[in-house]
TIVO-979466 format. One record per residue: z negated, y negated, x of N, C-alpha, C, CB in turn. Coordinates in steps of 0.2 Angstrom, whole numbers, padded with zeros to 4 digits, always signed. Glycine has a CB too. Example, Ala and Ser with C-alpha at 12.3 -4.5 7.8 and 13.67 -1.06 7.14 Angstrom:
-0039+0028+0066-0039+0022+0062-0039+0016+0066-0045+0022+0057 -0035+0011+0064-0036+0005+0068-0039+0000+0064-0029+0003+0070 
This chain:
+0000+0006+0004+0000+0000+0000+0000-0006+0004-0006+0000-0005 +0004-0011+0003+0005-0017+0006-0001-0022+0004+0011-0021+0006 -0005-0024+0009-0011-0029+0007-0009-0036+0009-0017-0026+0010 -0009-0040+0004-0008-0047+0006-0013-0052+0005-0002-0049+0001 -0014-0057+0009-0019-0062+0009-0019-0066+0002-0020-0066+0015 -0024-0068-0001-0023-0072-0007-0019-0078-0006-0030-0074-0009 -0019-0081+0000-0015-0087+0000-0008-0085+0000-0017-0091+0007 -0006-0079+0003+0001-0077+0003+0003-0075-0004+0002-0071+0007 -0001-0072-0008+0000-0071-0015+0001-0077-0019-0006-0067-0018 -0003-0082-0018-0002-0089-0021+0005-0092-0020-0007-0094-0019 +0007-0092-0013+0014-0094-0012+0019-0090-0015+0014-0094-0004 +0019-0084-0015+0024-0080-0018+0025-0081-0025+0023-0072-0017 +0019-0081-0029+0020-0082-0036+0021-0090-0038+0013-0081-0039 +0018-0094-0034+0019-0101-0036+0027-0103-0034+0015-0106-0032 +0030-0100-0029+0036-0102-0027+0042-0098-0031+0037-0102-0020 +0040-0093-0034+0045-0089-0038+0048-0092-0044+0041-0082-0040 +0054-0093-0043+0058-0095-0049+0063-0090-0052+0062-0102-0048 +0061-0086-0057+0064-0080-0059+0069-0083-0065+0060-0075-0062 +0075-0080-0065+0080-0082-0070+0079-0079-0076+0087-0080-0067 +0073-0081-0080+0072-0079-0086+0071-0085-0091+0065-0074-0086 +0075-0085-0096+0075-0091-0100+0070-0091-0105+0082-0092-0104 +0068-0097-0108+0063-0097-0113+0064-0093-0119+0061-0104-0115 +0071-0092-0120+0073-0088-0126+0070-0081-0125+0080-0088-0127 +0071-0078-0119+0069-0072-0117+0061-0071-0118+0070-0070-0110 +0057-0076-0117+0050-0076-0118+0049-0074-0126+0047-0082-0116 +0053-0077-0130+0052-0076-0137+0055-0070-0140+0055-0082-0141 +0058-0066-0136+0060-0059-0138+0055-0055-0142+0064-0055-0133 +0057-0051-0147+0053-0047-0150+0050-0041-0146+0056-0044-0157 +0044-0041-0144+0041-0036-0140+0042-0029-0142+0034-0037-0138 +0044-0028-0149+0045-0022-0152+0052-0020-0153+0041-0021-0158 +0057-0024-0150+0064-0023-0151+0066-0017-0146+0068-0029-0149 +0072-0015-0146+0074-0010-0141+0073-0012-0134+0081-0008-0143 +0070-0008-0130+0068-0011-0123+0075-0012-0119+0064-0006-0120 +0074-0017-0114+0080-0019-0110+0077-0021-0104+0084-0024-0114 +0080-0020-0098+0078-0022-0091+0083-0027-0089+0078-0016-0086 +0081-0033-0087+0085-0038-0084+0082-0039-0077+0084-0045-0088 +0087-0041-0072+0085-0042-0065+0088-0048-0063+0087-0036-0061 +0085-0051-0057+0088-0057-0054+0090-0055-0047+0084-0063-0054 +0095-0059-0044+0096-0058-0037+0090-0058-0032+0101-0063-0034 +0090-0054-0027+0084-0054-0022+0083-0061-0020+0085-0049-0017 +0077-0063-0020+0075-0070-0017+0069-0069-0013+0073-0075-0023 +0069-0071-0006+0064-0070-0002+0061-0063-0001+0058-0075-0004 +0066-0058-0001+0064-0051+0000+0060-0049-0006+0060-0050+0006 +0061-0052-0012+0058-0050-0018+0063-0049-0024+0053-0055-0020 +0062-0043-0027+0066-0041-0033+0062-0042-0039+0068-0033-0032 +0065-0046-0043+0062-0048-0050+0065-0044-0055+0063-0056-0051 +0061-0040-0059+0063-0036-0065+0059-0038-0071+0062-0028-0063 +0063-0039-0076+0060-0041-0083+0061-0035-0088+0062-0048-0085 +0056-0033-0090+0057-0028-0096+0054-0031-0102+0053-0021-0094 +0058-0031-0107+0056-0034-0114+0058-0029-0119+0059-0041-0115 +0054-0028-0124+0055-0023-0129+0051-0016-0128+0062-0021-0129 +0052-0011-0132+0049-0005-0132+0050-0001-0126+0050-0001-0138 +0045+0003-0124+0045+0008-0119+0049+0013-0121+0038+0010-0116 +0055+0015-0119+0059+0020-0122+0062+0024-0116+0064+0017-0126 +0066+0029-0118+0070+0033-0113+0075+0029-0110+0073+0039-0117 +0076+0030-0104+0080+0026-0100+0077+0020-0096+0086+0023-0104 +0071+0019-0098+0067+0014-0094+0066+0016-0087+0060+0013-0097 +0065+0022-0086+0064+0024-0079+0070+0024-0075+0061+0031-0079 +0076+0026-0078+0082+0026-0075+0085+0019-0073+0087+0029-0079 +0083+0014-0078+0085+0007-0077+0082+0004-0071+0084+0003-0084 +0075+0005-0071+0071+0002-0065+0073+0005-0059+0064+0004-0067 +0074+0012-0059+0076+0016-0053+0083+0013-0050+0077+0023-0054 +0088+0012-0055+0094+0010-0052+0094+0003-0049+0099+0010-0058 +0090-0002-0053+0090-0009-0050+0086-0009-0044+0086-0013-0055 +0081-0005-0043+0078-0004-0036+0082-0001-0031+0071+0000-0037 +0085+0004-0032+0089+0008-0027+0095+0004-0024+0091+0014-0030 +0097-0001-0028+0103-0005-0026+0101-0010-0020+0106-0009-0031 +0094-0012-0020+0092-0017-0016+0086-0015-0012+0091-0024-0019 +0084-0009-0012+0077-0007-0009+0077-0009-0001+0076+0000-0010 +0083-0009+0002+0083-0010+0009+0082-0017+0011+0089-0007+0012 +0083-0021+0006+0083-0029+0007+0077-0032+0004+0089-0032+0004 +0072-0028+0001+0066-0030-0002+0060-0028+0001+0067-0029-0009 +0054-0031+0000+0048-0029+0002+0043-0029-0004+0045-0034+0007 +0045-0033-0009+0041-0034-0015+0045-0033-0021+0037-0041-0015 +0042-0030-0026+0045-0029-0033+0041-0032-0038+0047-0022-0035 +0043-0037-0042+0039-0040-0047+0042-0038-0054+0040-0048-0047 +0038-0035-0058+0040-0032-0064+0036-0036-0070+0038-0024-0065 +0040-0040-0073+0037-0044-0079+0038-0041-0085+0041-0051-0079 +0032-0040-0089+0032-0036-0095+0031-0040-0101+0027-0030-0094 +0035-0038-0107+0034-0040-0113+0035-0034-0118+0038-0047-0115 +0030-0031-0120+0032-0025-0124+0026-0023-0128+0033-0019-0119 +0027-0020-0134+0022-0018-0139+0020-0011-0138+0024-0020-0146 +0024-0008-0133+0022-0001-0132+0028+0004-0134+0016+0002-0136 +0027+0010-0134+0033+0015-0135+0031+0022-0135+0038+0013-0131 +0035+0026-0132+0034+0033-0131+0030+0035-0125+0041+0037-0131 +0025+0040-0126+0021+0042-0121+0025+0045-0115+0015+0046-0123 +0030+0049-0117+0033+0053-0112+0038+0048-0108+0037+0059-0115 +0041+0043-0112+0045+0038-0108+0041+0034-0103+0048+0034-0113 +0035+0033-0105+0030+0029-0101+0028+0033-0095+0023+0028-0105 +0027+0040-0096+0026+0044-0090+0031+0044-0085+0024+0051-0092 +0038+0044-0087+0043+0044-0083+0044+0038-0079+0050+0046-0087 +0043+0032-0083+0043+0026-0079+0038+0025-0074+0042+0020-0085 +0032+0028-0075+0027+0027-0070+0028+0031-0064+0020+0030-0073 +0032+0037-0065+0034+0041-0059+0038+0037-0054+0038+0047-0061 +0043+0033-0057+0047+0029-0053+0043+0023-0050+0053+0026-0058 +0039+0020-0054+0035+0015-0051+0030+0017-0045+0031+0011-0056 +0028+0023-0046+0023+0025-0040+0028+0027-0034+0020+0032-0043 +0034+0029-0035+0038+0030-0030+0040+0023-0026+0045+0033-0032 +0041+0018-0030+0042+0012-0027+0036+0009-0023+0044+0007-0033 +0030+0010-0026+0024+0008-0023+0023+0011-0016+0018+0010-0028 +0026+0017-0015+0025+0020-0009+0027+0016-0003+0028+0027-0009 +0032+0012-0004+0036+0008+0001+0036+0001+0000+0043+0011+0002 +0034-0001-0006+0035-0008-0007+0028-0011-0011+0041-0010-0012 +0027-0017-0010+0022-0020-0015+0025-0021-0022+0019-0027-0012 +0021-0019-0027+0023-0019-0034+0018-0024-0037+0023-0012-0037 +0021-0029-0040+0017-0034-0044+0019-0033-0051+0019-0041-0041 +0014-0033-0055+0016-0033-0063+0013-0039-0066+0013-0026-0066 +0016-0042-0070+0015-0048-0073+0016-0048-0081+0019-0054-0070 +0011-0051-0084+0011-0052-0092+0010-0060-0092+0007-0048-0096 +0015-0064-0095+0014-0071-0095+0011-0074-0101+0021-0074-0093 +0010-0080-0101+0007-0083-0108+0012-0082-0113+0006-0091-0107 +0009-0080-0119+0013-0079-0125+0016-0072-0125+0018-0084-0126 +0016-0068-0120+0019-0061-0120+0014-0056-0122+0021-0060-0113 +0016-0050-0124+0012-0045-0126+0013-0039-0122+0014-0043-0133 +0007-0035-0121+0007-0029-0117+0003-0024-0121+0005-0029-0110 +0006-0020-0125+0002-0016-0129+0003-0008-0128+0003-0017-0137 -0002-0004-0130-0001+0003-0130+0002+0006-0124+0004+0005-0136 +0008+0009-0124+0011+0012-0118+0013+0007-0112+0017+0016-0120 +0013+0001-0114+0014-0004-0109+0009-0005-0104+0016-0011-0112 +0003-0004-0106-0003-0005-0102-0004-0001-0096-0010-0005-0106 -0003+0006-0097-0003+0010-0091+0003+0009-0086-0002+0018-0093 +0009+0006-0089+0014+0004-0084+0012-0002-0080+0020+0002-0088 +0009-0007-0084+0006-0013-0080+0001-0011-0075+0003-0018-0085 -0003-0006-0076-0008-0004-0071-0006-0001-0065-0013+0001-0075 +0001+0000-0065+0004+0003-0058+0005-0002-0053+0011+0006-0060 +0004-0009-0055+0005-0014-0050-0001-0014-0045+0004-0021-0053 +0001-0015-0038-0004-0015-0033-0007-0022-0034+0000-0015-0026 -0004-0027-0037-0007-0033-0039-0005-0034-0046-0005-0039-0034 -0010-0036-0050-0008-0037-0058-0010-0043-0060-0012-0031-0061 -0005-0047-0062-0006-0054-0065-0006-0054-0072-0001-0059-0061 -0011-0058-0075-0011-0058-0083-0012-0066-0085-0015-0054-0086 -0009-0068-0090-0011-0075-0092-0016-0075-0097-0004-0078-0095 -0020-0080-0097-0026-0080-0102-0023-0080-0110-0029-0087-0102 -0017-0082-0111-0015-0082-0118-0010-0076-0119-0012-0089-0120 -0010-0071-0115-0006-0065-0116-0010-0061-0121-0005-0061-0110 -0007-0056-0125-0010-0052-0130-0009-0045-0128-0006-0053-0137 -0015-0041-0129-0015-0034-0127-0018-0030-0133-0020-0033-0121 -0015-0024-0134-0017-0020-0139-0018-0013-0136-0011-0019-0144 -0024-0010-0138-0026-0004-0136-0028+0000-0143-0032-0004-0132 -0025+0007-0143-0027+0011-0148-0026+0018-0146-0022+0009-0155 -0028+0023-0150-0027+0030-0149-0019+0032-0149-0031+0034-0154 -0018+0036-0144-0011+0039-0145-0010+0042-0152-0010+0044-0139 -0004+0042-0155-0004+0045-0161+0003+0048-0163-0005+0039-0167 +0003+0052-0168+0010+0054-0170+0010+0053-0177+0010+0062-0169 +0016+0054-0180+0018+0052-0187+0018+0058-0191+0024+0048-0187 +0015+0058-0197+0016+0064-0202+0018+0061-0208+0009+0067-0203 +0023+0064-0211+0026+0062-0218+0025+0067-0223+0034+0060-0217 +0023+0064-0229+0022+0069-0235+0025+0065-0241+0014+0070-0236 +0031+0067-0242+0035+0063-0247+0036+0056-0245+0031+0063-0254 +0034+0051-0250+0035+0044-0248+0029+0041-0244+0035+0040-0254 +0024+0046-0242+0018+0043-0238+0019+0045-0231+0012+0046-0241 +0018+0040-0226+0019+0041-0219+0012+0039-0216+0024+0036-0216 +0009+0044-0212+0002+0043-0209+0003+0043-0202-0003+0048-0212 -0001+0039-0198-0002+0040-0191-0008+0044-0189-0002+0032-0188 -0007+0049-0186-0013+0053-0184-0015+0052-0177-0011+0061-0185 -0021+0050-0176-0023+0049-0169-0024+0055-0165-0030+0045-0169 -0023+0055-0159-0023+0061-0154-0028+0059-0148-0016+0063-0152 -0034+0059-0149-0039+0057-0144-0038+0061-0137-0046+0058-0146 -0035+0067-0138-0034+0071-0132-0029+0068-0127-0032+0078-0133 -0024+0065-0130-0019+0062-0126-0022+0055-0124-0012+0061-0130 -0025+0052-0128-0029+0045-0126-0033+0046-0119-0033+0042-0131 -0037+0052-0120-0042+0053-0114-0038+0055-0108-0046+0059-0116 -0032+0058-0109-0028+0060-0103-0025+0054-0100-0022+0065-0105 -0023+0049-0104-0020+0043-0102-0026+0039-0098-0018+0039-0108 -0032+0038-0101-0037+0035-0097-0038+0038-0090-0044+0035-0101 -0039+0044-0090-0040+0048-0084-0035+0047-0079-0041+0055-0085 -0028+0048-0081-0023+0048-0076-0021+0041-0074-0017+0051-0079 -0022+0036-0078-0019+0029-0077-0024+0023-0076-0014+0028-0082 -0029+0024-0081-0034+0018-0081-0039+0019-0075-0037+0018-0087 -0042+0024-0074-0047+0025-0069-0045+0025-0062-0051+0032-0070 -0039+0028-0060-0036+0027-0054-0035+0020-0052-0030+0031-0053 -0033+0016-0057-0031+0009-0056-0037+0004-0055-0027+0006-0061 -0043+0007-0055-0050+0003-0054-0052+0000-0061-0048-0002-0049 -0050+0002-0067-0052-0001-0073-0059+0001-0074-0048+0002-0079 -0064-0003-0076-0071-0002-0077-0072+0004-0082-0074-0009-0079 -0076+0008-0080-0078+0014-0084-0083+0011-0090-0082+0019-0080 -0087+0006-0088-0091+0003-0094-0086+0000-0099-0096-0002-0091 -0081-0003-0097-0076-0006-0102-0073-0001-0105-0071-0011-0098 -0071+0004-0102-0067+0010-0106-0072+0013-0111-0065+0015-0101 -0078+0013-0110-0083+0016-0115-0083+0012-0121-0090+0016-0112 -0083+0005-0120-0082+0000-0126-0076+0001-0129-0083-0007-0123 -0070+0002-0126-0064+0003-0129-0064+0010-0133-0058+0004-0123 -0067+0015-0130-0067+0021-0134-0070+0020-0141-0071+0027-0130 -0076+0016-0141-0080+0015-0147-0075+0011-0152-0086+0012-0145 -0072+0006-0149-0068+0002-0154-0062+0005-0157-0065-0004-0150 -0058+0009-0153-0052+0012-0156-0053+0018-0161-0048+0014-0150 -0060+0020-0161-0061+0025-0166-0059+0023-0173-0068+0027-0166 -0060+0017-0175-0059+0014-0181-0052+0010-0182-0064+0010-0184 -0048+0010-0177-0042+0006-0177-0039+0003-0171-0042+0001-0183 -0035-0002-0172-0032-0006-0166-0037-0011-0163-0026-0009-0168 -0037-0011-0157-0042-0016-0153-0037-0021-0149-0046-0012-0148 -0038-0027-0152-0034-0033-0149-0038-0036-0144-0031-0037-0154 -0035-0038-0138-0038-0042-0133-0033-0048-0131-0041-0038-0127 -0036-0053-0128-0032-0058-0124-0032-0057-0117-0033-0065-0126 -0028-0060-0113-0029-0059-0106-0035-0062-0104-0023-0063-0102 -0038-0068-0107-0044-0070-0105-0050-0066-0107-0045-0077-0109 -0049-0062-0112-0054-0057-0114-0055-0052-0108-0053-0054-0121 -0049-0049-0106-0049-0044-0101-0052-0047-0095-0042-0042-0100 -0051-0053-0093-0053-0056-0087-0061-0057-0087-0050-0062-0085 -0063-0060-0092-0070-0062-0093-0074-0056-0094-0071-0067-0099 -0072-0050-0097-0076-0044-0097-0076-0040-0091-0073-0040-0103 -0072-0042-0086-0072-0039-0080-0069-0032-0081-0079-0039-0076 -0064-0031-0085-0061-0025-0087-0058-0021-0081-0056-0025-0092 -0056-0025-0076-0052-0022-0070-0045-0021-0072-0055-0016-0068 -0042-0023-0078-0035-0022-0079-0031-0027-0075-0034-0023-0087 -0034-0033-0075-0030-0039-0071-0034-0039-0064-0031-0045-0075 -0030-0041-0059-0033-0042-0053-0032-0050-0051-0029-0038-0047 -0028-0053-0055-0027-0060-0054-0026-0063-0061-0022-0062-0049 -0029-0069-0062-0028-0072-0069-0023-0078-0067-0034-0075-0072 -0018-0079-0071-0013-0084-0071-0016-0090-0074-0006-0082-0074 -0013-0096-0072-0015-0102-0074-0013-0103-0082-0013-0108-0070 -0017-0107-0086-0015-0107-0093-0012-0114-0094-0021-0106-0097 -0010-0118-0089-0007-0124-0090+0000-0124-0087-0011-0130-0087 +0005-0126-0091+0012-0126-0088+0015-0134-0089+0017-0121-0092 +0017-0137-0084+0019-0143-0084+0026-0143-0088+0020-0147-0077 +0027-0149-0092+0033-0149-0096+0040-0150-0092+0033-0155-0101 +0039-0153-0086+0045-0154-0082+0047-0147-0079+0044-0158-0076 +0043-0142-0079+0045-0135-0076+0048-0132-0082+0039-0132-0073 +0045-0133-0088+0048-0129-0094+0055-0131-0095+0044-0131-0100 +0057-0137-0094+0064-0139-0095+0069-0136-0091+0065-0147-0093 +0067-0133-0085+0071-0129-0081+0073-0122-0084+0068-0127-0074 +0069-0120-0089+0070-0114-0093+0070-0108-0088+0077-0114-0096 +0065-0108-0083+0064-0103-0079+0057-0101-0079+0066-0104-0072 +0055-0095-0078+0048-0093-0078+0045-0095-0071+0048-0085-0079 +0040-0099-0071+0037-0101-0065+0029-0100-0065+0039-0108-0063 +0026-0094-0065+0019-0093-0066+0016-0096-0060+0017-0086-0067 +0010-0099-0061+0006-0102-0056-0001-0098-0055+0005-0110-0057 -0003-0097-0049-0009-0093-0048-0014-0098-0045-0008-0087-0044 -0020-0098-0047-0025-0102-0044-0030-0097-0041-0029-0107-0049 -0030-0097-0034-0034-0092-0030-0040-0096-0029-0030-0090-0024 -0046-0092-0028-0052-0095-0027-0057-0091-0032-0052-0102-0028 -0059-0095-0037-0063-0092-0042-0059-0088-0047-0066-0098-0046 -0053-0089-0047-0048-0085-0052-0046-0079-0049-0043-0089-0054 -0047-0077-0042-0044-0071-0039-0050-0066-0038-0041-0073-0033 -0049-0060-0039-0054-0055-0038-0051-0049-0035-0057-0053-0045 -0054-0046-0030-0052-0040-0027-0048-0041-0021-0048-0036-0032 
């Protein structure tokens, strides 16, 4: 794993201008998933996944990475997704772990974006994980669908949920105390959190909190330019 000094992290994030328009920010996080990428800048590959976690996510990421892996040291994966298929999530994580063996992998959820369900274990693969205070996060039991005539029911599968916690949350350094709270909450339904909630509860999901103020002159550029404040806002 590549370890970077906090000041280097701040420079990389603050100076990053990713070709992601404001319209992309507003995309439906539950739409069909799609990967966008920008040309390599400063030995960094920027990938943006918006929409559901679906089949082909792993292959899209792998293709984008393999084309430029010899010219990059850092991969930044920006996420906006309400979740998706568990087996598609597993396959995407296999690819991200392969990338992580040779490159620093940053995962980012920006202000106004969502990372729910199957998106969260993917986010947790980042060697450095950036989240905005006004981002939205959803946790719930893994579930399947059962149909009986006109009635459709979602059946929770705690066994798969526990497997996900064990394989993806705990190895990423997520707090066991926080996971205990999550288990209690999701027994009765969906558990919503903001990025600020995750940070202030010391969940361990985020390693760095993004700033919650964007200057309007930067917004006019119609590019994503997250700003990291290191110091009190950086942990780990």
